[in-house]
N, C-alpha and C positions, 0 to 999 in steps of 0.2 A: 371670393375667389381664393380662399385660403384653405389650409388643411389638405384634404384629398384633392381639391381643385388645383392647389399649388403643385402637388406631385404630378397631377395630370398634365399641367402646363410644362413641367420639367421634362416629361417624356416627349412632348411635342417638340421642345427646343432641341432635343437630341436629333430629331429628324431634320431640323433646320440648320444644324451645325455646318453642313456641307456648303451653305451659302455664305458663311462668315469669312471675310477676308481681312485679316489684321494688317496693320500698317506695313509690317515687314514683307508680307506677301505682295502688297500693292507696289512696294518699291521694287520688288523682283519682277513683277509684271511690267512696270515702267521700263526697267532695264532691257527686257526682251523686246519691247516695242521700239526702243532706241536702236537696237541692232537691225530691226526690220526696216526702220526709216532709212538707215544707211544702205541697206540692200536695195530698197526701192529706188533710191537716187543714183545708184551705181551704174556706170556705163555697161558693165558686163554682167550685172546681177539682176537688173530690174525685170528682165523677162520672166524670171521664175520667182519673183518676190510676191509674198502673200499680201503685203501692204503696198499698193501700186505706186504711190507718190507721183501722181500725174502732173506734169508741168501745165500751167494754165496760160502762160505768156502774158499774164498781168504782172507788170513790173513796178507798179507804184500804187499807193493808196491816196485817197483824197487829201488835198492840202488847203481846201477852203476857197480856192480861186476858181473852181469849176463853175461854169454857168452856161445856159442855153436851153433849147428845147430838144427833147429826145423822144423817140418811140421805144417802147419795150414790148416784147412778145414773150409770153410765158407759156410754154407747152410742156406738160408733164402728166397729162391724164386724159380723161374723156372730154374735158373742156379745156380751152385755152383762153388766155386773156391778151388783149391789146391795150396798151396804155399810152397816153401822152403825158410826159412828165417835164415840168419846168424846174430847172435847177438855177439857183442864184446863191449869193453869199449868205443869205439868211435861212433858206429852207429848200427842201425838195417837195414840190407840190404836184400831186396827181391832178392834172387838169381835167382829165376824163379817162374812163376805162370802160371796156366792153367785154363781156364774156361771150364766147362762141362755142357751140357744141360741136363735137365730132361724132357723126353717126357711126353706129357699131359696124356697119358694112364697110365704112371708109377706113376703119382701124385695121382691117385685114385685106384691104384692096391694094391698089398699086400706089407706089410712092408719088407718082405724078398726080394722081387724084388727091392725095392728102395735101401736098404742097400747093396745088391749085386752089383747094378749099381755103387753106391758110392765107394765101395771097388775096383771094376774093374777100375774105373777112377783113384783112388788113386794109385793102382798098376801100371797102365800105366805110371803115372807121376814118381813114384819111379824108375821104370825101365829106363825111358828116361833121368833121371838126374843122372844115375849111383849111386843110393843110396841103391841098393839092398845089403844086407849083413850088413847094418847099421840099428840099432834099434833106430830110432829117436823118441823123445817125440813129441806128437801131441797136438796142441791147437784146440779145436773143437767149433766153433761158430755156435750155433743151435738156430736160431731166431724164436722160437715158444714157447708158454707158457709152462714152465716146473717148477716142484718143485725139487730143487736141494737138495740132501741128503748128498752128499760129493762132493769134487771137481771133482771126477771122476764118479759120479753117479747122474743121472738126469732123472726124470720121466716126460714123456710128459703128460701134462694135457689135451690138445686138439689141433687138427690141425687147422691152419688158412691159409690164402693166397691161397686158392684153393686146398690144399692138403687134402686127406682123405684116406690115406693108412691104410688098415686093420692091426690089430695085433700090433699096436704101442702105441696107447693111453693107459696110465697106465703102460707102460713098460719103462725100463731103456735104453735110446737111446745109451749110451756108450757101454753097453753090446751088443746091437743089431749090432753096428758097428764092435766090436771086433769079434763077431760070424761070420759076413760076411767075414772078413779078414781071419779068421781061416778056413772057408770053401774053400777059394782059396788055401791057403797053400804055396804060392810062395813068400811071403814077410811077414814081421812082423813090428809092431810099438812098441814103448816104452810106457811110461805112457801117459795117456790121461787126459787133463784138459778141463772141460766144461766151456764155456765162454759166458756170455751175452754180446751183442754188446756195451752196456753202460759201462760195466766193461772193455771191450777191449779198449774203448776210454780213460778211466782213465789210464789204464796201458801203452798204447802206448805213452801218454803224460807224464806219470810218468818217462819214460825212459829219456826224455829230461829235465824234471824239477822234482826233487825228492820231492818237496813239494806238488805235485799234488795228492790230496786225494779225488777228486770229479770228476765224469764223467757225462756229460749231453748231451743228443741228442735232437735237435729240428729240425726235418725234416718232413717226411711223418707222423710220430708219435712223441711222446715225452716221455722221461724217464730220470731218474738220479740215480746214485749210489754214495755212499760215505763210508769212513772208520768210522765205529761205534765202540764204546767201547764194547768189548765182554761181559762185565758184564751186559750191558743193553739189550743184545739179549736173553731175557728170553725164547723165543720159541724154542731154540736149546737145546736138552737134552745132558747131558754128557760133557758140555764144561764149567765147573766151573772155575772161576778165583780166584786165591789166593789173599789175601789182599796185596795191594801195586803193583800188576801186572798191566801193561798197555797194555794188549793184545787187538787187534782189529780185526774186520772182515768187509769186504766190504758187504754192504747191497744194494741190487737192490730194490729201493723204489717202482717201478711200480706206480709212481705218476700220471700217466694218469687216474687212477681210482678214484682220488680225486673228491669227489662230488657225487659219485654213490649212496651214502646214503642220498642225499638231502642237504649236507653241503654247497652247492653253489647255492641253489635254489634262493636266493635273488638277485644274480647278473646275472642269466640266462635271456637272452632276448628272445623275440618271435622268433627271427631268429635262436638262439641256439636250441630252442625247436623243431623247424621245421627240422633243420639238424639232430637232434637226432631221431626224429620220423621217418624220411625217411632213416635212416642208416640201415646197415645190423645187427647192434647190439644195438637196442634201450635200453637206461638206463645204458649202459656200457661205460666206459672211458669218463665220462663227462668232466673232465679237458682237456683231450687230444683234444676233439672236439671243444673246445674254442680257442685252440692255435696252433694246428699243421697243417702242410702243406696239409694234406688230406682234411681238412675242411675249411680253411680260404677263399679259392676262392668261395666256395659255399655260405658262409655267405655273402660275398660281393655281389654275384649274387642276393640273396634274398633281400638285401637292395636296390639294383638297381631296382628290380622289384617293390618293395613297393613305392619307390619315383617316379617312372615313372607312376604308377597307381594314385599317388597323384598329378600328373601333375607338378612335380618339376624337372623332367629330360626329355630330348628328346621330348619335346612338348607333353608329355603324350603318345607317341607311342612306344610300345614295339616291339620285333621281335620274330620270332619262336625260334631263337637260345637263346636269353635271357631268354625265358620261359622254356628252356630245362635244367633240372638239370645237373650239372657237366660241363657245357660249359665254365664257367668262371674259368680258371685254376689259381691255386695259384701263379704260376710263373708270371702271368699277373700283380699281385700286385707289385712285384719287378720291373718289367719293367716300370710300371706307375709311381712309386715313384723315379725313377732315376733322379738325379739333371739336367743332361745335355740333355737327350733325352726323358724325361718323357712326355712332351706334344705330341711330334711326335709319341711316342709309344702308348699313349692313343688313339690318332686319329685312328691309324691303328687297334688296338685291337677292338675298338668300331665298326669300319667299317666292320671288319671281322665278327662281331656278328650281322651285318645287321642293325646297328643303325646310325641315322643321328645326329651329335652332333654340338653344337656351343661352343664358348669360355667359357660360363658359365657352360655348361655340363662338359667340360673337367676339369674345376676347381673343380666341385662337385665330380666327379668320383675320382679324386686324393684325395680329402678330405675324402671320404668314405674309400678308401684303407688305407690311413694313420691312420685313427681312428681305424680300425679293426686290423691292424698289430701292432699298438701301444698298444692296449689292450693285445694282445698276448705277447708282450715283457714284459709288466708290470706284467702280471700274472706269467710268467716264473721267473721274478725277485723276486716276492713274495715267490715262491716255493724255489728258490735257496737260498734266504735269510734265510729261515727256516733251511736249512742244515748248512750254515756257522755259523749262530748263535748257532745252536745246538752243533756243534763241539767245538766252543769257550767255551760254558758253560760246556760241558762234561769235558774239560781239565782244567777248572778253570783258564782261562786266561783272563787278562784284555784286551789283544789285540791279535787277531789271524792273522797270515799271511799264506795264502794258495793259491793254484792254482787249477783252474777248467779246465779240458780237455773237449773240446766241439766239436761236429760234427753235421751234418744235414744241408740239403739244405736251410732251412729257415734262420738259423743263418749265413751260409756261403754266401748266394746269395742276401739276402735282403739288400738294401743300407743303411738302418738306424737301423735295428733290433738290431744288436750287441751293437751299441753305446747306444741305449735307455735302453736295458736290463742292461748293465754294470753300467750306471749312476743310474738307479733305485735301483739295488741291493746294491749299496754303500750307498744310502740314507736309505735303510731298515736295513742295517747291518753296522752302522757307526764305530763299534769297530773291523771291519774286513778289512784287506788289501788283496784284491782279485786280482789275476792275471789270465788271460784267455789265453789258448793255443788252437789253432785249431788242431784237431787230424789228423794224416796222417794214414789212413787205420787201424782204430781201430779193425775191425773184422778180419784183417789179422795179422798185426804186433802186435796188442794188444793181440790176442790169443796166439801168440808166447811168449809174455812177461809174461803172466800168467803162462805158462808152465815153462819158464825160472826161474821165482821166486820160483815156486814149487820145481823145481830141485835143486835150491840153498839151500832150506831148507832140502831137502833129504840129500844133501852132508854134511850140518852142523850136522844133526842128526847122520849120519853114522860116521863122524869124532868124535863126542862126545861119541858115543857108543864104538868106537875103543879105545879112551883114557881111558874110564871106564874099558874096558877089560884089557888093559895094566896094569892099577893100581891094579886091582884084581889079575892078575897073579903075579905081583911083591909081593903083600901081601902074596900070597900062597907060 
């Protein structure tokens, strides 16, 4: 791969320069996101903010004293899960779980039909596990865009993922679930905590490491949450903080929307613009489209097409498969970049796409995949650095030690992604010591932990009230 081939590769690298983001540019991007965080938290600015910074009403992380039995309900697609989880000081254990299908016609039927179906499956599970007669708290992971009003009140903004049930948008989904259970009348549940999957990731990891105050997902989509000082959450009414209090609330950043107002226009490539133009939501989730699993494969495919048309790949000969959107899957990137079987995997993937390749082609395809996955990791690092630097400054610390709970197939399965992200975030946040934990079932165990922490606070409040009552009686 020397001589003329080296010159050939150099020409290819010229085409890939648009994806390169040096440290200085990443610092600039982080500074922009910092401004967007403030806008999203502001009382008068959050309505027009690209980064929504949604309050979750989760005000504490696990401290190790949580215990009890909990139900968890995870709804985010054509199937949903019901789980029975037991939490004690040593472990979170899934006692039993059950998957339930949602028929296609029910996804576009009435909201009452959908929630009656969920209530029926939940009732069947409760009965099969001999849990009838127990009023267990429920953690409800509902992975659709919602505006959370309280920990047990969440308004559906809009359906996504093929759902379009009538009578649900603009309504409180917790209320709809409770009404469906009440219509059955054969079992009951305790308190309900609404959980975003990113928050669930943070909470499930927080059970293992109590310094975990950040949750991050890099999979089909991307998002992050973190514990913000409550005094900075100006958008929430009636949550004043007294002088000297250090109260916090978990904020669901919805950072996938970063750039929707044009803040990232200078780093968008022609390939990003094409991905956005042909997506189902043009102009929405700009940041997510640059880094998440739903889009990375398509960006690679567009670059492959361009370089083939420029006669820098495959002798200038494309294939029907290569010219078809969606055929180059993001998982191919991970397979191609594997250290041991990367070349072999690349040959097979290209052959399956109807392409004839030589040694130079194999090298260039790997270079393209590496360049695009590297940009994704570096952009994620810039965003995460914004959060850890913010937490350190908020707490007036010279040095912050914290843990990030992470989930998502891109982070888990790509051979180099996690290492590059971690290295870059440490360069962007040198005054922060950051540990990373991969989440185990954030939408299940994490939902249970949100409920467990909420229950702990209920118990503390009840105990405090009882003590006050005793003191008052003694005075009388």
